[in-house]
C-alpha positions as CSV (number, residue, x, y, z in Angstrom):
1,M,-28.6,-3.3,5.4
2,N,-30.6,-1.5,8.4
3,I,-29.6,-2.5,11.6
4,Y,-32.0,-2.9,14.7
5,D,-31.0,-1.6,18.2
6,I,-33.0,-5.1,19.7
7,V,-34.2,-8.3,17.7
8,I,-37.0,-10.3,19.6
9,I,-37.4,-14.1,18.5
10,G,-41.0,-15.8,19.3
11,G,-43.7,-15.0,19.0
12,G,-45.0,-16.6,21.7
13,I,-46.4,-15.2,25.1
14,V,-43.0,-14.7,26.6
15,G,-41.6,-13.0,23.6
16,T,-44.8,-10.4,23.0
17,S,-44.8,-9.5,26.6
18,V,-41.0,-8.5,26.7
19,A,-41.2,-6.8,23.4
20,W,-44.2,-4.6,24.7
21,Q,-42.6,-3.8,27.9
22,L,-38.8,-3.4,26.0
23,R,-40.9,-1.0,23.6
24,Q,-42.6,1.3,26.6
25,A,-38.7,1.2,28.7
26,W,-37.0,2.8,25.3
27,P,-39.6,4.2,23.0
28,T,-36.8,5.8,21.1
29,S,-35.5,2.7,19.8
30,E,-35.9,0.6,16.3
31,I,-37.3,-3.1,17.9
32,L,-38.5,-6.2,16.0
33,L,-40.1,-9.4,16.8
34,I,-39.4,-12.1,14.1
35,D,-41.5,-15.6,14.3
36,K,-41.7,-18.4,11.4
37,E,-45.4,-18.9,11.7
38,D,-48.0,-16.8,10.7
39,A,-49.6,-15.6,13.5
40,V,-48.5,-15.5,17.8
41,A,-49.9,-18.1,20.4
42,R,-49.0,-20.6,17.7
43,H,-47.5,-23.4,19.6
44,Q,-47.9,-23.4,23.8
45,T,-49.4,-20.3,24.4
46,G,-52.3,-21.3,22.2
47,R,-52.7,-24.7,23.3
48,N,-52.4,-24.9,26.9
49,S,-55.2,-25.4,29.5
50,G,-55.8,-22.2,30.2
51,V,-55.0,-22.1,34.0
52,I,-54.4,-18.8,36.0
53,H,-52.1,-20.5,38.0
54,A,-51.6,-19.8,42.0
55,G,-48.3,-21.6,42.8
56,L,-49.0,-24.2,44.9
57,Y,-46.4,-27.1,44.1
58,Y,-43.4,-24.7,43.1
59,Q,-39.9,-24.5,45.1
60,P,-40.2,-21.8,48.0
61,G,-37.8,-18.7,46.5
62,S,-37.3,-20.4,43.2
63,M,-38.6,-17.9,39.9
64,K,-41.3,-20.2,39.1
65,A,-42.3,-19.3,42.9
66,R,-42.1,-15.9,42.7
67,F,-43.5,-14.8,39.1
68,C,-46.3,-17.0,39.5
69,R,-47.6,-15.1,42.9
70,E,-46.9,-11.4,41.3
71,G,-47.9,-13.1,37.6
72,V,-51.8,-13.9,39.2
73,A,-52.6,-10.4,39.8
74,A,-50.6,-9.1,36.9
75,S,-52.4,-11.6,34.8
76,I,-55.8,-10.3,36.2
77,W,-55.1,-6.6,35.9
78,L,-54.4,-7.0,31.9
79,S,-57.1,-8.8,31.1
80,K,-59.3,-6.0,33.2
81,E,-57.2,-3.3,31.7
82,Y,-57.9,-4.5,27.8
83,G,-61.2,-6.5,28.1
84,I,-59.8,-10.0,28.3
85,R,-61.9,-12.8,29.4
86,F,-61.1,-14.3,32.4
87,E,-62.2,-15.7,35.5
88,Q,-60.8,-16.7,39.4
89,C,-63.1,-19.8,39.6
90,G,-60.5,-21.5,42.2
91,K,-59.4,-25.0,42.5
92,L,-59.3,-27.9,44.4
93,V,-56.8,-30.4,44.6
94,V,-58.7,-33.2,46.0
95,A,-57.2,-36.5,47.7
96,T,-59.2,-39.7,46.7
97,H,-57.6,-42.2,49.6
98,D,-56.3,-41.7,53.2
99,D,-52.6,-42.0,51.8
100,E,-52.9,-39.1,49.7
101,M,-53.8,-36.8,53.1
102,N,-50.1,-36.4,53.7
103,R,-49.1,-35.1,50.7
104,L,-51.7,-33.2,50.5
105,G,-50.7,-31.7,54.1
106,A,-47.2,-30.9,52.3
107,I,-49.0,-29.2,49.5
108,F,-50.8,-26.6,51.8
109,E,-47.6,-26.2,53.9
110,N,-45.6,-25.1,50.9
111,S,-48.3,-23.2,49.7
112,K,-48.5,-21.1,52.5
113,T,-44.9,-20.9,52.4
114,N,-45.2,-19.3,49.2
115,G,-47.5,-16.5,50.7
116,I,-50.9,-18.3,49.0
117,Q,-54.0,-18.4,50.0
118,V,-55.0,-21.8,50.7
119,E,-57.8,-23.7,52.6
120,M,-57.5,-27.4,53.8
121,L,-61.2,-28.7,54.2
122,D,-62.6,-32.0,54.9
123,K,-65.0,-34.6,52.6
124,A,-68.0,-33.1,54.1
125,A,-66.6,-29.2,53.5
126,F,-65.1,-29.6,49.8
127,R,-68.5,-31.5,48.8
128,E,-70.6,-28.7,49.8
129,L,-69.0,-26.9,46.8
130,E,-68.0,-29.7,44.5
131,P,-71.0,-32.9,45.1
132,R,-70.1,-34.3,42.1
133,I,-66.5,-35.0,43.1
134,T,-65.1,-37.9,45.3
135,G,-62.8,-38.0,47.9
136,V,-61.4,-37.8,51.7
137,G,-59.9,-34.3,51.9
138,A,-59.2,-30.9,49.5
139,I,-57.5,-28.1,49.4
140,L,-59.1,-25.2,47.8
141,S,-57.0,-22.2,46.5
142,P,-59.8,-19.4,45.1
143,S,-57.0,-17.4,43.5
144,T,-56.6,-19.8,40.9
145,G,-58.4,-19.0,37.6
146,I,-58.8,-19.4,34.3
147,A,-58.0,-17.1,31.1
148,D,-57.7,-16.4,27.5
149,Y,-53.8,-17.0,26.9
150,A,-54.1,-16.7,23.4
151,G,-56.1,-12.9,24.0
152,I,-53.8,-12.0,26.3
153,N,-50.7,-13.0,23.8
154,R,-52.4,-10.6,20.7
155,C,-52.6,-8.2,23.1
156,Y,-49.2,-8.0,23.5
157,A,-48.4,-7.9,19.9
158,K,-51.5,-5.3,19.0
159,Q,-50.1,-3.1,21.8
160,F,-46.2,-3.0,20.7
161,E,-47.3,-2.8,16.9
162,G,-49.5,0.0,18.0
163,N,-46.2,1.6,19.9
164,R,-43.8,1.3,16.5
165,G,-43.2,-1.6,17.5
166,E,-42.6,-3.8,13.7
167,I,-43.3,-7.7,13.5
168,L,-42.0,-10.2,11.0
169,F,-44.2,-13.1,10.6
170,N,-43.3,-16.4,8.2
171,T,-39.3,-15.8,9.3
172,E,-37.6,-19.0,10.2
173,V,-34.5,-18.7,12.1
174,R,-31.6,-20.3,10.2
175,D,-28.4,-19.2,11.8
176,L,-27.1,-16.5,14.5
177,V,-24.1,-15.0,13.7
178,E,-22.5,-12.5,16.8
179,D,-19.2,-10.9,16.1
180,M,-17.9,-7.4,17.6
181,D,-20.5,-5.2,16.8
182,A,-23.9,-6.6,16.2
183,I,-25.5,-10.0,15.8
184,T,-26.6,-11.7,12.5
185,I,-29.9,-13.7,12.2
186,V,-29.9,-15.2,8.7
187,T,-33.5,-16.5,7.9
188,D,-34.8,-18.0,5.5
189,G,-35.8,-14.6,3.6
190,A,-32.6,-12.4,4.3
191,E,-30.4,-11.8,6.8
192,I,-31.0,-9.4,9.5
193,R,-28.5,-7.2,11.6
194,T,-29.0,-6.2,15.0
195,R,-26.9,-4.9,17.8
196,Y,-28.7,-7.1,20.2
197,L,-30.9,-10.6,20.7
198,I,-33.3,-11.9,22.9
199,V,-34.9,-15.4,22.4
200,C,-37.9,-16.3,23.9
201,A,-38.3,-19.7,20.9
202,G,-40.2,-22.4,22.9
203,L,-40.1,-25.2,21.8
204,Q,-36.8,-24.1,19.6
205,A,-34.7,-22.6,22.3
206,D,-32.1,-24.7,22.3
207,R,-31.5,-25.1,18.8
208,L,-31.4,-21.2,18.9
209,A,-29.4,-21.1,21.7
210,G,-26.9,-23.5,20.2
211,M,-26.5,-21.5,17.1
212,M,-24.5,-19.5,20.0
213,G,-22.9,-21.8,22.0
214,L,-25.0,-21.7,25.0
215,A,-27.0,-25.3,24.6
216,D,-24.3,-27.4,26.0
217,D,-25.9,-28.6,28.9
218,F,-29.8,-28.7,27.8
219,R,-32.3,-30.4,25.4
220,I,-35.7,-29.6,24.7
221,I,-37.6,-33.2,24.8
222,P,-41.1,-32.4,23.7
223,F,-44.2,-34.3,25.8
224,R,-47.5,-34.2,24.2
225,G,-50.4,-32.9,26.7
226,E,-53.4,-34.7,25.2
227,Y,-57.1,-33.2,26.1
228,Y,-60.6,-34.6,25.7
229,S,-63.6,-32.2,26.3
230,L,-66.5,-33.2,27.8
231,G,-70.2,-32.7,25.7
232,P,-71.8,-29.6,26.8
233,E,-74.4,-31.7,29.0
234,K,-71.5,-31.2,31.1
235,N,-70.3,-27.9,31.1
236,D,-71.7,-27.7,34.5
237,I,-70.3,-30.6,35.9
238,V,-67.4,-28.4,38.1
239,Q,-67.7,-25.1,39.3
240,H,-63.9,-25.1,40.2
241,L,-60.6,-26.6,38.4
242,I,-60.2,-30.3,39.9
243,Y,-56.7,-31.7,40.0
244,P,-55.1,-34.9,41.7
245,V,-52.9,-34.8,44.2
246,P,-49.3,-35.1,42.3
247,N,-47.2,-38.0,43.7
248,P,-44.1,-35.9,44.0
249,G,-41.6,-39.0,42.9
250,L,-43.2,-38.3,39.5
251,P,-42.5,-34.7,37.1
252,F,-45.7,-34.6,36.3
253,L,-49.6,-33.4,37.9
254,G,-51.3,-36.0,36.7
255,V,-55.2,-35.4,34.7
256,H,-57.7,-32.9,36.1
257,L,-60.7,-31.5,35.1
258,T,-60.7,-28.0,33.8
259,R,-63.0,-24.9,33.6
260,M,-62.1,-23.4,30.2
261,I,-62.6,-19.4,29.3
262,E,-64.9,-20.9,26.1
263,G,-67.2,-22.5,28.7
264,N,-66.6,-26.2,28.3
265,V,-64.7,-28.5,30.8
266,T,-61.6,-30.7,29.6
267,L,-60.0,-33.4,30.7
268,G,-56.2,-33.8,30.7
269,P,-53.3,-33.4,29.8
270,N,-51.5,-36.4,30.4
271,A,-47.5,-36.4,29.5
272,V,-46.4,-38.9,26.6
273,F,-43.0,-38.2,24.8
274,S,-43.3,-36.7,21.4
275,L,-42.1,-38.0,17.9
276,A,-41.9,-33.9,16.8
277,R,-42.1,-30.4,18.5
278,E,-44.6,-29.4,16.5
279,A,-46.9,-32.3,14.9
280,Y,-50.1,-31.9,17.2
281,D,-51.3,-35.5,15.8
282,A,-49.7,-38.3,17.1
283,N,-49.1,-40.2,14.3
284,R,-46.7,-37.7,12.9
285,L,-42.8,-38.2,13.6
286,S,-40.2,-35.7,12.4
287,I,-36.9,-37.4,11.9
288,R,-35.2,-34.5,13.0
289,D,-36.8,-33.8,16.5
290,F,-36.3,-37.7,17.2
291,L,-32.5,-38.1,16.5
292,S,-32.5,-34.1,18.5
293,S,-34.3,-36.4,21.7
294,V,-32.6,-40.2,21.4
295,S,-29.3,-38.5,21.1
296,W,-29.3,-36.9,24.4
297,G,-27.8,-39.0,27.1
298,G,-30.1,-36.8,29.5
299,F,-32.9,-38.5,27.5
300,W,-32.2,-41.9,28.0
301,K,-30.9,-41.2,31.9
302,L,-34.6,-39.3,32.4
303,A,-36.6,-42.7,30.4
304,A,-34.3,-44.7,33.0
305,T,-35.5,-42.9,36.3
306,Y,-38.9,-43.0,35.3
307,P,-39.4,-45.8,33.2
308,T,-42.5,-47.4,34.9
309,H,-43.8,-43.9,34.9
310,G,-43.2,-44.0,30.9
311,V,-44.9,-47.2,29.9
312,K,-48.0,-45.7,32.0
313,E,-48.3,-42.8,29.8
314,F,-48.1,-44.3,26.6
315,Y,-50.8,-47.0,27.6
316,N,-53.3,-44.1,28.9
317,S,-52.6,-41.8,25.3
318,I,-53.8,-45.1,23.5
319,S,-56.1,-46.3,25.7
320,K,-59.0,-43.9,26.1
321,R,-60.7,-46.0,28.3
322,R,-57.5,-45.9,30.8
323,Y,-57.4,-42.4,30.2
324,L,-60.8,-42.1,31.7
325,S,-60.0,-44.7,34.7
326,L,-57.9,-41.6,35.7
327,C,-60.5,-39.3,35.9
328,Q,-63.4,-41.6,37.5
329,R,-61.1,-41.9,40.8
330,Y,-62.4,-38.3,41.5
331,C,-65.7,-38.3,39.1
332,P,-67.1,-41.4,39.0
333,E,-70.3,-40.3,36.7
334,L,-68.1,-39.7,33.8
335,T,-68.2,-42.2,31.1
336,L,-66.3,-43.0,27.8
337,E,-69.2,-41.2,25.8
338,D,-68.6,-38.0,27.5
339,M,-64.9,-37.4,26.3
340,H,-64.9,-36.0,23.0
341,P,-61.5,-34.6,21.0
342,H,-59.6,-31.7,22.0
343,R,-56.4,-29.9,20.7
344,T,-53.5,-31.1,21.6
345,G,-50.7,-29.3,23.2
346,I,-46.6,-30.0,23.2
347,R,-44.7,-29.0,26.7
348,A,-41.3,-27.8,25.7
349,Q,-39.5,-29.4,28.2
350,A,-35.5,-28.6,29.3
351,V,-33.5,-31.8,30.3
352,D,-29.8,-31.6,31.5
353,R,-27.0,-33.9,30.7
354,N,-28.0,-36.5,33.9
355,G,-31.8,-36.9,32.6
356,V,-32.7,-34.1,35.0
357,M,-35.7,-32.3,34.5
358,I,-35.2,-28.1,34.7
359,H,-38.1,-27.1,36.5
360,D,-37.5,-23.8,36.7
361,F,-36.9,-20.7,34.7
362,M,-33.5,-20.8,32.7
363,I,-31.6,-18.0,31.1
364,K,-28.7,-17.4,29.9
365,S,-26.4,-14.6,27.8
366,S,-23.8,-13.8,25.8
367,K,-22.3,-10.0,25.1
368,R,-25.1,-9.2,22.9
369,A,-28.5,-12.3,22.9
370,V,-30.0,-13.0,26.2
371,H,-31.9,-16.4,25.5
372,V,-34.9,-17.9,27.2
373,C,-33.7,-21.5,27.5
374,N,-36.4,-22.9,29.4
375,A,-40.0,-21.3,30.4
376,P,-41.6,-24.2,31.6
377,S,-45.8,-23.7,32.9
378,P,-46.3,-21.2,34.5
379,A,-44.9,-18.6,32.2
380,A,-48.3,-17.9,30.8
381,T,-49.5,-17.4,33.9
382,S,-46.4,-14.7,35.0
383,S,-45.6,-13.4,31.5
384,L,-45.5,-10.1,32.6
385,P,-43.2,-10.6,35.5
386,I,-41.1,-13.1,33.8
387,G,-40.7,-10.6,30.7
388,R,-40.3,-7.8,32.7
389,H,-37.2,-9.6,34.6
390,I,-36.0,-10.6,31.1
391,L,-35.9,-6.8,30.4
392,G,-34.1,-6.4,33.6
393,V,-31.4,-9.1,32.3
394,A,-31.2,-7.6,29.1
395,N,-30.5,-3.8,30.7
396,E,-27.8,-5.5,32.6
397,T,-26.4,-7.4,29.9
398,F,-26.9,-4.9,27.4
399,D,-25.7,-1.8,29.3
400,L,-28.9,0.0,27.8
401,G,-29.3,2.6,31.0
402,L,-32.3,2.0,30.9
403,D,-35.1,3.8,33.9
404,L,-37.3,0.7,34.8
405,A,-40.4,2.3,36.1
406,P,-42.4,0.4,38.6
407,P,-44.9,-2.2,36.9
408,P,-48.5,-0.8,36.6
409,W,-49.6,-4.2,37.7
410,P,-50.0,-4.3,41.5
411,V,-47.6,-6.2,43.4
412,P,-47.7,-8.5,46.5
413,E,-46.2,-7.1,49.2
414,P,-43.9,-9.8,50.2
415,L,-42.5,-9.3,46.9
416,R,-41.6,-5.5,46.5
417,N,-38.1,-5.0,46.6
């Protein structure tokens, strides 16, 4: 049996970023990337809102805050370098009543702490930018944008393959067995041996980490993000991304108006507990996935923390009119007739035993494996710097002795080491 130097599991934007950068850093190695789907970007990468996040809300000092700020520059660099569509259209966080202005101020200060360019706008100033949006004040984030993340994902894979990297699709992992010399990957087709392993499995992260005893303290709980698309007559309704002021007592940002790289505008997403991790039809149930969620004590503690919010999200999901009302707070001209079905995404949310959502990146290691256990938004924005970080973790964990060159993308000055 042939043995690879490193196998990477997961063909999403993080896994392919790691594969491409590792191929560049270790050109003499034998590297294999495997995925259970028939192509890259089949799940979270290909079904998100496509936003290049600036990092307004993230905890200062967190990996999310650091990698997001670097990721904006890196995503734009890559898009320009390889001719992938992007646009820095900017974002407005809109306060719809006076009670939200204090929260808006807190977001403004957090943004400044994170080194992000923001501007506080009064009602007249933001209405000049967005005359069809209603509110009492707003924060402008000019660096926020939109990107073709599925295109970026395919670019990583293409560059990896073009530099003697190997990709094996339609290959589902059944077990991982680590011994003194290597790891055996048991798949639905064959066994694969590798000296080292990097796992970027997204919605399946806990299952693969659990095969190596690294998932005792968290569980992936899936949340559906449902979107509507506005008709072509509303493609010019906004020039920026329009976000509500999030409630710090709730775990998600709320429904927003998003310009998409394809040219249309979407409403969404909400966040509804999903009965399956990868079934994008709301009526589909996976017994395995459902039992995995409800058998985790942290799930019930999370539900007990946000009981009212959970019920509201459910009713907003089944009632198009209730969903619309969330958007009419800042865009009152929208009607039910403007809302058309759009693709649904499912978010992999890691939850600990105490029912606390794990908001930052979480990486765990064994002697021969590195598992990305939680890669929440802004993982797509941050795919280059988080991929480089994972490569650094692997280099140290496996003692590879790689001499990692400075990244080719611009690194914001405060983030330089």
